[in-house]
N, C-alpha and C positions, 0 to 999 in steps of 0.2 A: 254778558254770556262769553265764556271763556271755551276754546276749544284746543285740544291736544292734537298736535301734528307729529307723527312719528319722523324723525330724523336722526342722522348719524351725528356722533357725539362733536364732529370738528364743525360741522354744520351749525349745530345748536350754539357752538361757543363764537362762531363767523356771525349769526343772527344776533345774538345778545350783545356782542361788540358793536354792532352797525346800528342796531334799533332800539337797545337799552335793555332794562331789566324786566322780567318777566312779569305779569303777561303782557306781550308785546302789543300796543295799541294799533289796531289796523284801520285806517280810514279808507272810505270807499274808492277815493281818487289815488291814494299810495299804492306803492309797489305790493306791500303785503295783502293790502283789502283787494285790489285788482285781481290778485291771484286766487284769493277767497270765493271772489265774485265767479271766477271762471269756472270752480269747481264746485259750487254750492248749487244744491236742487231744491227747487220750492216745494214747500211741503202744502198738501191740500188742506183747505178751511182752516188757515192760519194756527196749524198746532205748532207746539214747539218740539224740536227735536230731542231724541234720547241721547244719553250720554254714551260717547264713545269710551271703550275700554282704552287704558293707558299701555303705551309699550314700554319697552327697556328705557329707549332715550327718546325723547320727545320734547317739543317747546309749546309752551302754552301762549295762544293768542287771543287776545281781547277782540270780537267780533263787532264790527259795526252794528249799530242798534237797527239800522235798515235791513240786515241780514237775519235777524231773529226767527224769523219763519222760514228760514232755509235750514237744511241740513247738508253736512259733509259726510259722506259714506266712508268707511274705513278705506276703500280702495282708491276713492278721490284724496283721501289725507295722505295717502301712501304716494300719490301721483304728485300732491303739493311738496311733500318732502323731497321728491325727486327732482321736483322744479326750484326747491331752494338749494339743492346740492349744485343744480347749474348756475345758479347765481353766484354760488360759492367759487366756483370754478373761474366762472368770467371775472370776478373780484380780484381773484388770485393771479390771473394772467395779466390783468391790468396794473396791478400793484408791482409785479415781478418786471412788466415792461417799463414802468417808469423808474423803477430801482435800478435797472439793468443799463438803462440810457446814462443814469448818472454815475454809477459806481463801477458797471461792468462785471459784476459779480453776482450770479445767478443764487449760488447757495447762501449767501448773505441777505440779498432779497427774501428769499424763502422763509430764514429764519426771522427776520424783520416783521412778516407777515404774521407768521406764527405769535411773535412777542406782541405785536399790535392787538390781535383779537384772543390772546390766550388760548392759543390751541395746544393742546398736547400733543407732541410727536408720536405717541403710542395711538392716538386716536386717527390720526391721518398721517400716515408715512412720510418722510421727506422725500422720499425716492418716487412716491406716488405723485407728489406736487411737481417734482422735476419733469416726471413722465407727463404731467399735465401740460407744463410749460413747454416740453420738446413737442409735443403732438401740435400744439399752437404753432409754433416755429416753424415745423414740418410743412403744415398746411398753408401757411403765409408763403413760403419758399415753392411750394408748387403753384400757389397762382400767380406769383411774380413769373415763374416759368413759362407758364400760360399764356401771359400776357406778352411776355417778350417773343414768344412764339408767333402770336396773332399779328404783333408789330412788325416783325421781321419779314 
């Protein structure tokens, strides 16, 4: 059984780069499978779910056999797409953090991430990626400042 999950184009490119070609194989104990388990709803009487309409950009995920009697509502599919967006942002931050530690060049780190996952800059603007990184750095700076305040 294959489910279509609506995602933004850059998240789709990231997921395909990270987990392989479509349909992405989801296992109950893996990252994608555990996310599916969180949003799936049990159908009564072991019925199979009806097909969800495809959106303009989506990712196909092969659902584990254990979930064949569960359905993913369109609202939960959107929530799952939002969850994948957060995974994308976390991967972006961690990648940039590692690259900046070595090269000290944020823009090059972002472009390397785009090249690694074949992300089109028109789908996810470089300035949006920089803002994601800047927000992370600002939050880390505030945490450090609070810790210093407590110690002092």
